[in-house]
N, C-alpha and C positions, 0 to 999 in steps of 0.2 A: 448368453452371452447381452450386455448391455450395447445400446446403440449409444454412438457417441456423434455429436454433430459439430460444427466448427474448423477453423481453417487448420487445425491441430487435430482432426480424427482422426486414429492410429497411432498417433504415436503415446508412447507408453511414460511415462515419470513415477519412480518410488521416490515419497516423501518420507524422510525419517524425522519423526514426530517432534517439533519443537516449536516455542511461540513468536509471536510477535513477524518478521522481517522473511522467515520463514515460508507457514503458511500465508501469506500474505503473496507473496511469490509463486505456491502450489495453485493457490486461489483461482491467479490470474493465467494461469496456461490450463486449469479444468474448465475455466469458463471458457475457455478458444478451443476447449474440445478435446483436449489434452484428455488421457483414462489415466486417472493419478490415484496410485494407489498411496492412502496414508500408512506409516510403521506406528501406531501408537503403542504406549505402554503396554505392560499386562495391569497392572493396577490403577489405570485411567492416566488422562491426557498430561497431567500434572501441572496445568496453563495456570500461570498469576492474571487475575483479571476480574472483574465484577463476575463475572458469566457462573452458575452453581449447574446449569443445564448446559448440556455440550448440545443440542438442538440449535441453541439459541448462540453459537459461537459463528458467526460467520463469515471469517478465514478460514474457515472449515468447510466450505459449502464445498458442494459438486463434485466430492470425489468418497471412494471407500476406504473404511478404515480395516485395516488389519493388527488385531494385537497381538506384540513379541516380546517375550523375555528375553531381550537382548545380551543378560549376563547367563543364559540357559546356554547350557553343551550347545545344542543344538540350534538357538538363536543366530547367530550368523548366519548360518547354515539359510534361512528362513528367505530372510534377505538376497544373498547371494544366488538363491535360485531367482528371484524376481531379479534382478541383477541381471541373468541370462537373457532374458527376455523382453530388458526396456532398456528406454532408448535414454534418458537422462535419470540422473542419482541427485537428490538434492537434501543437505542435511543441514542443523544452524549450531554445533556442538562447539566446543573453545578446539582449538588447535591437536590434536593428537589423539582427543575422545575418540572417534571412528577408529583408527590404525587399534585402542587398545580393544576394542571389540571384534574386531578381525572385519570388518567390513569397510577397510581404508581403500582410494583410490587402487593402492597396488592389487590387495584382493581382489577389488572389483573389477577393473580393466584386465586381471588373471583371467576374469571368468566371462567377460565382455570386451574386447581392444575397442571397439564403437560406441563406449558408454561414455556420453559426458555426466562427469561428477561435478555438480554446483557446490562451491562452498560457502557457507555464509557465516560471519565473524561481527565484532563488535572494529577489532583492531586490525585483522589481516591475520595469514598465520602463522607470520614472522615478525621482526623485532621485534622492542626490549617490552613493549605493552601488547604483546600477541597472547598474554594466560590470562592479562587482567579482565576482571568481572567488569561490566557496566551496563546501563541500558540508555534508550534513546537520547537520552537529553545530556549523558555524558558522549556521546561520539558527536552529537551536534555540536556540543562545546569544544571539542579540541577538531574540528572541522575548521573552525574559525567564522561560522555561518551562525549560531546563536548571538555572536554578538553585536551583527547585523540588525536582530532582529527587537522592538522594542520601544516603548513611546518614551517620549523627550522626558527625562527624569526619572525613566524608572529603570530596574534592573533588565537583563534581558528578559525578555517571555520564552516560554517554550512553548512550542507550535506543535501542542497535538504528539504525537508519534510519526506525524508524517512527514519530516526532513528526512531521519536518520533511520527508522525502521521500515516506510513503506517506499518512499521514493528512493533515498539514498541507499535503498538496505534490498526491497524484493525487488521491485522494478528491475535494482540496476540488474541482480540478479536472471530477473525476469528475459531480461536484453542479452546478459549474456549464454544462457543456456539456446535463445532459440538461436545466435551468432554461431554458437558453436556445432550446434546441429546442421547448420547451413553451408557450414566451412566440413562438417565431419562428411557430406553430400560429395566433396569434392575430394578429401583426401582420403574417405574413407575408416578417418583414425576419429576416436574419441578424444579429450583433453580435458586439465580439469580446472576448473573457475575460482580462483578467489578471489569473491568480492567481500569491500571489506566496509561498513557502515558509515565510517569515518571517512574515507575516500568518497564515497558514493554523494555525503553529505557534500564535501569542497564542489563536487562534480555540479551540484546542481545550485550553489552560492558561488559559481565563478565568474561570472559577468558582473556580481556585487563585491568580489575581491578586486577585480578589473576596475572599478568605479572608485571604488577608496584609494585605489593607488597612482590614479591618474589626477586626481584633485576635484573633480565631478562629485563625489559624494562626502560627505561632513561625518565626519567619524561619531559625533555624537548622536546617540539613538533618537526618532520619530522627529526628525529636521528637515530629511530630505524628500524628495517628491513620491515614492511609494515605501515611506516608510511611516506613514502613518502625520507625515512635517506636514504636508502641502494640505490646505484648506481643502481645496479640490478632490482631494484625495483620501477619503476620512467616511468614517462609520459617527451614524450620527442617531441620540435618540429623538422619536417622533413623540407625536401628544398621546398616544396610545400607551404610553411606555414601551416600544416595542424600536426599532432599529433600518435604517435605512444606510446602503452605503450606498458613496458619492465615488466618481473615478473619472470627472470630463477635466481629462490630462491635456486634448487639442484645442486651440483657442474657440475655433466654431462649437465646438458641445461645451467650453464651458460656458460661453454667453449664453447658449440656450439654461444651461443650469441656472444664469445671473435673472434671466426671464421666469424660469419658472418659480422659482423662490422669493421674485418681485423685489429685486435687492437696487437701491437707487444707481443711478451715475455715477460716473464723480470716485469710485471706487480707486484704491491704490492696483498698478497693473499687477496681473497675474503671477508671474515669475519672480515679483519681489519679494524675495523672502523675509525681508527685514518687518513687512507687514505681517508675512502667513499667522503668529501666534493669536492678533488680533483677529484678523479676517476669520479665524477659526472660530470664535464667539461669535462673531456676525452670521456666519453661519450655522453655527448652532442656536441659536434664536430664533433663525426663522424657521428651521425644519422641525423643530420642536410646537410651529404652531398648526400642525395638521398632522392627521394621524397616518402613520405609515403609507396603510393603502390608499388613503386619499392623493398622498402624494404622486403613486403608481398612477391614479386617473389622471391626476390633472397633468402628467408629462404626455401625454397623448399628442402627438404633432409635432410633437420636441426630440432633439438627441440628445438628455445632458448628462446619462449615462450614468442614471439611476439604477439600482435592483434593490427589492429587500432583503432583508438577511431572513431568510425562511428557518424556523424550527423544523427539529426534527422527524415530530409529528406533523409537519404540515406541507414539506418539501413535497410530496409527491401528490399533491393536490394539486400542485401548479399547473395552469392550463396548458404552459410550454411541456413541461413533464410529461404531463396527460396523452397530448397529441404525440409521441416521440417517445414515448411509454416507456419512459428511462428508470423509471422504480417498478419494482413487482413485488407482490406476497406470497410468501413462503410461511410457510409456519407459523403460519400470525404474523410473521415479524417482516417489515417494508424493506427493505432495500435496493441498492441500484443494478439496474441490469447491467451484463457485463460489455465492454468499450474494448475498442472501438469497435464500427457495424461495419459488416460484410458486406458484399453485393451480391456473393454469393454460398457464401457458408455462414450462414448465420451462428453465431453462439449463444447458447440459452446455456441457462443453471439446470443440471437433467435430475441435480436429488439435494434433500435438505442439508444441512452440515451431519455429521453422522456419531454416533455413539461410538466411544471405541472397542474397535472390538466388534462391531455392528456386522462387517462382511466377513471375517476374518475367514473363513470355509468356502464361501461363493466366489470371492474375489482370487484367491488364492489358485482351486482352481478353474475356473473361468482364464486364468495367463497361461495354464497347460501344464499345471502340476500334476501329477500323477493323485488322484483321490486316497489311495493309500499311503502314501506319504504323507499328505495331510491329518487323513486321521492318527496315523503315529505320533504327528507333532501335537496333536489336540487330545491325545493320552497321557504324553509324554510332557505333556502341558509349555511344552517351545512356545505353541502359541494357544488362544487364549479365544472363544466365540463368547461375545458380550451375555451379559446372564447366565452364563456357566457355569 
């Protein structure tokens, strides 16, 4: 039986394999020590993305994979047997799919009334768009947040998959699961969590929506304090073609920034928005006079709120990250270490991303399912071992 560390050690989670926010949620829980079994498809994970090698799918790190044919006559029973032994289940299908598969909230709670059942969708479990298809960009668009992101005179800018899938989706679902588990400690009963990426993204953008309605935020993108409108809050190209981030919001940090850039006295006031477009050109010309790393060295002794824009292949070598062991290498891939940090129950990544079905027999028996029953499922191909 594997040994798990971290604050969630002893917690068992069933993850019904999906893409994007579901795996991200499961990764967070596994990073913190939960024993997560990922239920993959028997024909492979079916992920949409650039990775052909499941070993490189970092979203799947830290857990074991069981390949189950959910359309097989015994497929639902495999999941329900796991549910009997689990604290929580998470799934990312469209509303109604798990019900049709026989592993919906009613069936699962009948087997385990203490189960927390986490549901991750784009638009929520009900409403006129609940059955609509979509991806991160659609959800962030409908949330209202996408309209706020972008440079002046440019279309809204897709913020990777960070706002919908990961922040508004997976992280919100993880929070919901942990809150429900905490509440279960008082009530003794599980519950169903309806996590919508549209609503999660909207929550993340709530403060800015408030700014936009209070007259303190210009509706034109790229003209505000932290959306690339301010010359002292932007990213500038350096002499070596790299990039430097500048975020000198407070007056004393702004003063140090002007000193660093060797800009003359008599410049417009920092918060004179009419001067911002012209000042951005002044800042851009100044930053282009030195290399990125030369600016970092020159800032020693000042507080100008600058930082290098690190590339993915150099981030792990930054002295601060090295000192805090913020990144590690597994299977030849540099990846971020689990967060946050805990004083007593350190979180670690105990295994690399699995091949679908890699742990089918061992994970099922580790959770207490009779070996004879597991063997029968394997023979009937209700479950499949990788390579078999």
